C-alpha positions in Angstrom: 0.0 -0.1 -0.1 1.6 3.6 -1.1 0.3 6.7 -1.3 0.9 10.2 -0.8 -0.6 12.7 1.8 -0.4 16.7 1.9 1.6 18.5 4.3 -0.7 21.7 4.9 1.2 25.1 5.3 -1.1 27.3 7.7 -0.6 31.2 9.3 -4.0 30.6 11.6 -6.8 29.4 9.5 -5.3 30.0 6.2 -3.5 27.2 4.2 -0.5 29.4 2.4 1.1 26.7 0.9 1.5 22.7 0.6 3.6 20.1 0.0 3.2 16.4 -1.5 5.0 13.7 0.8 5.1 10.0 0.2 3.6 9.3 2.9 0.3 7.4 3.0 -2.7 8.6 5.4 -3.7 6.2 8.9 -6.6 7.6 10.9 -7.3 6.0 13.8 -10.5 5.4 15.8 -11.9 6.1 18.6 -12.3 2.6 19.4 -8.4 1.7 18.8 -7.6 4.8 21.2 -9.8 3.3 24.1 -8.3 -0.3 23.5 -6.2 -1.5 25.9 -2.9 -2.0 24.1 -1.9 1.4 22.3 -0.9 1.2 18.1 2.4 0.8 17.9 4.3 4.0 16.3 4.3 3.1 12.5 7.6 3.4 11.2 8.3 2.3 7.7 9.8 -0.5 6.6 13.6 -0.2 4.5 12.2 0.8 0.9 8.5 1.1 2.0 6.9 5.0 1.8 6.0 6.4 4.6 3.6 7.1 6.6 1.2 9.9 8.3 -0.9 8.9 10.9 -3.6 11.2 12.0 -5.1 11.4 15.8 -2.2 9.0 16.9 -2.3 9.0 20.9 0.8 11.0 21.9 1.1 12.5 25.3 5.1 13.1 25.2 5.1 16.7 25.8 8.9 16.4 25.8 9.3 14.8 21.9 11.1 16.8 20.1 8.7 18.0 16.9 11.7 16.7 14.4 13.1 13.5 15.0 15.7 11.9 12.7 17.3 8.1 14.1 17.9 4.9 12.0 13.9 4.2 11.0 14.4 7.2 9.4 12.3 10.8 10.0 9.3 11.5 12.2 8.0 15.2 12.2 5.0 16.1 14.2 3.4 19.0 12.7 0.2 19.2 14.9 -0.8 18.3 18.4 -3.9 18.5 19.9 -6.4 16.5 22.7 -8.8 14.5 20.6 -12.7 15.1 22.5 -15.7 12.5 23.5 -18.3 12.1 25.5 -18.9 8.9 27.2 -23.0 7.5 25.8 -23.4 4.8 28.9 -24.9 6.0 31.1 -28.4 8.5 30.7 -29.0 12.3 29.6 -29.5 13.7 32.9 -26.2 11.6 34.2 -24.2 13.7 31.4 -26.0 16.4 32.3 -25.1 16.9 36.0 -21.7 16.3 34.7 -21.6 20.5 33.5 -21.2 22.4 36.3 -24.3 24.4 37.5 -22.6 27.8 35.8 -22.4 25.6 32.3 -26.0 24.7 32.6 -27.1 28.0 33.3 -25.4 29.5 30.5 -25.9 26.9 28.1 -30.2 27.0 29.5 -29.9 30.5 28.5 -28.6 30.1 24.6 -31.5 27.5 24.3 -34.4 30.7 25.7 -33.0 32.8 23.8 -33.0 31.0 20.6 -36.4 29.7 21.6 -37.0 33.3 22.5 -36.1 34.9 19.0 -38.2 32.1 16.7 -41.2 33.0 19.3 -41.6 29.5 19.3 -40.9 28.2 15.8 -37.7 26.8 16.6 -37.1 23.1 16.2 -34.6 20.2 15.4 -35.7 16.9 12.7 -33.0 14.1 12.7 -32.8 12.2 9.3 -31.9 8.8 8.6 -32.2 6.5 5.4 -31.7 7.1 1.5 -34.0 9.0 1.1 -33.9 11.1 4.2 -30.1 11.7 4.2 -30.9 13.2 0.2 -33.4 15.5 1.6 -31.2 16.4 4.2 -27.9 17.1 2.2 -29.9 19.1 0.0 -30.8 21.6 2.8 -27.3 21.2 4.5 -25.9 22.0 1.4 -27.2 25.0 1.1 -27.1 26.5 4.3 -23.4 25.2 4.1 -22.7 27.1 0.8 -23.2 30.6 3.6 -21.0 29.6 5.8 -17.8 30.5 6.7 -16.4 27.1 6.8 -17.9 26.5 3.3 -17.3 30.7 1.9 -13.3 31.1 3.7 -12.4 28.1 4.7 -13.4 25.8 1.8 -14.2 23.2 4.4 -17.9 22.7 3.8 -20.0 20.3 3.5 -19.0 18.0 0.4 -20.7 17.4 -2.8 -18.9 15.6 -4.7 -19.9 12.2 -6.4 -17.5 9.7 -4.3 -19.1 11.8 -1.0 -23.1 11.0 -2.0 -22.1 7.6 -2.8 -20.5 7.4 0.7 -23.6 8.8 2.3 -25.9 6.9 1.0 -24.0 3.5 1.4 -23.7 4.7 5.3 -27.5 5.7 5.4 -28.5 2.0 3.8 -27.0 0.4 6.7 -28.1 2.9 8.8 -25.1 3.9 9.6 -25.6 8.4 9.5 -27.5 10.4 11.0 -28.4 14.3 9.6 -29.3 16.7 12.1 -31.3 20.4 11.3 -32.1 22.9 13.9 -34.7 25.3 12.2 -36.3 28.8 12.2 -39.8 27.9 11.3 -39.0 27.0 7.3 -35.7 27.7 7.3 -32.6 25.7 7.7 -29.7 27.6 10.3 -27.6 24.6 11.7 -26.7 21.7 10.9 -24.8 18.3 11.5 -23.6 15.7 8.9 -22.6 12.6 12.0 -21.6 8.6 10.3 -21.4 6.0 12.6 -18.6 3.7 12.5 -17.3 1.6 15.3 -19.6 2.6 18.2 -19.4 6.1 17.7 -20.9 8.9 16.2 -18.7 11.1 14.0 -19.0 15.1 14.6 -18.4 15.4 10.2 -19.8 18.5 9.2 -21.0 21.4 11.6 -21.8 24.5 10.0 -24.8 27.1 10.5 -26.4 30.5 9.5 -23.7 33.5 10.0 -27.3 35.2 10.7 -27.7 33.4 14.0 -24.5 33.4 15.3 -25.5 35.7 18.0 -27.7 33.2 18.7 -25.5 29.7 19.8 -27.3 27.9 17.3 -24.1 25.2 17.3 -25.1 25.0 21.0 -28.1 24.7 20.7 -28.2 22.3 18.0 -25.3 20.0 20.2 -27.9 20.3 22.6 -30.8 18.4 20.6 -28.1 16.1 19.4 -26.7 14.9 23.0 -30.4 14.1 23.7 -31.5 12.5 21.2 -28.1 10.3 21.4 -28.8 9.2 25.1 -32.7 8.7 24.2 -31.7 5.9 21.6 -29.6 4.2 23.7 -26.9 1.4 21.8 -26.7 3.7 18.7 -23.5 4.8 19.7 -21.1 4.6 22.6 -19.1 7.4 22.1 -19.1 10.6 19.6 -16.4 11.1 18.9 -15.2 15.3 18.2 -12.5 13.6 16.2 -8.9 15.5 16.0 -8.3 18.5 16.5 -8.7 21.9 19.7 -11.9 24.0 20.1 -13.8 25.5 22.6 -17.1 24.0 21.7 -15.6 20.3 21.9 -13.8 21.0 25.1 -17.6 21.9 26.2 -19.7 19.4 25.2 -16.9 16.1 26.2 -16.9 14.0 29.1 -13.0 13.0 27.9 -9.7 13.6 25.6 -6.6 12.0 25.0 -4.1 13.5 24.3 -3.2 13.0 20.0 -1.1 14.3 17.6 -1.0 14.1 13.3 2.3 13.1 13.2 4.6 12.3 9.8 6.9 8.6 9.9 9.2 8.9 6.5 12.0 7.6 5.1 15.1 10.5 5.5 15.6 12.5 2.1 16.5 16.1 1.7 13.2 17.1 0.7 11.0 15.4 3.7 13.6 16.4 5.9 13.6 20.7 4.0 9.3 20.4 4.1 9.4 19.2 8.1 12.5 22.3 9.1 10.6 24.7 6.5 6.6 23.6 8.5 8.1 23.7 11.8 9.9 26.8 11.7 6.5 28.6 9.9 4.1 27.3 13.4 6.9 28.7 16.0 7.2 32.0 14.1 3.1 32.1 14.1 2.6 30.3 17.2 5.0 33.2 19.1 2.6 36.0 16.6 -0.1 34.2 18.8 0.8 34.6 22.2 1.8 38.3 21.5 -1.8 39.0 19.9 -3.2 37.6 23.0 -0.6 39.7 25.6 -2.3 42.7 23.8 -5.5 41.0 24.0 -6.7 42.0 20.1 -5.9 38.6 18.8 -10.1 38.4 18.3 -10.4 41.9 16.5 -7.2 41.0 14.1 -9.3 37.6 12.9 -12.4 38.8 12.3 -10.6 41.8 10.2 -8.5 39.2 8.1 -11.9 37.0 7.4 -13.8 40.0 6.5 -10.4 40.9 3.8 -10.5 37.4 2.6 -14.4 37.4 2.8 -14.8 40.4 0.6 -12.1 39.3 -1.4 -13.9 35.9 -2.6 -17.4 37.9 -3.3 -15.8 40.1 -5.7 -13.4 36.9 -7.4 
């Protein structure tokens, strides 16, 4: 098995460059991460292509980002927690795991959205091939309006390959679509496949006109209630790789993980990893500086507005 993987260079949320490396992508399910025996580091054998290990369990905080040894080159491109929520209990027990302050904050968000909708707010679950096709059509129109879809090209996919996979999962009852409505208008969506006993936080988006009403949190609250009301559907809700306040809020546990390239030692691989590490270090310093001066959020909004304006004109 061989393949290539892309090493993306980011400044904040925006990809500015990429480099193709000889590395076969390898992902890890939540079930694998929670197994009694931890996965072994996937160093390639001599003559084999490298491996891109995504969401690999890794909690060695002192490990160097770039390491070269007799087996090749290991580059830790990113570190993060893999957040997830256990679903073995009931919703009341899960709800009590939140602090009283957090519960009150969520209740206020729910009430504020419901008041804004004047009683016309509702939540709907989609399953099966026919319903998922309907969900996809509505969610796709919403996704095209979201920040992720307009700026980051990270909205809900509509490629033939994605639709084929969605329909196969729907036929096996292994995917759900969730929509939050204001009247007949969808304002937030979540596409959530189910694999290896975990419901996966696949694609989430919301109408930017409803950003002030915390519709992502309102939708997540309904999704969690649905999961606890349907025991056996999944053992965990997997928020997948990456940090985020939303994931931290709704999770019950987290596993330290990393995205790691295991590569053969070549000048191209060494230069690519070293330049990526240098960019990460520089952007981290810049981010910390902006945060210390309490202007990070303002600069991020300013950059987003400029890029969105350029996109709309192109």
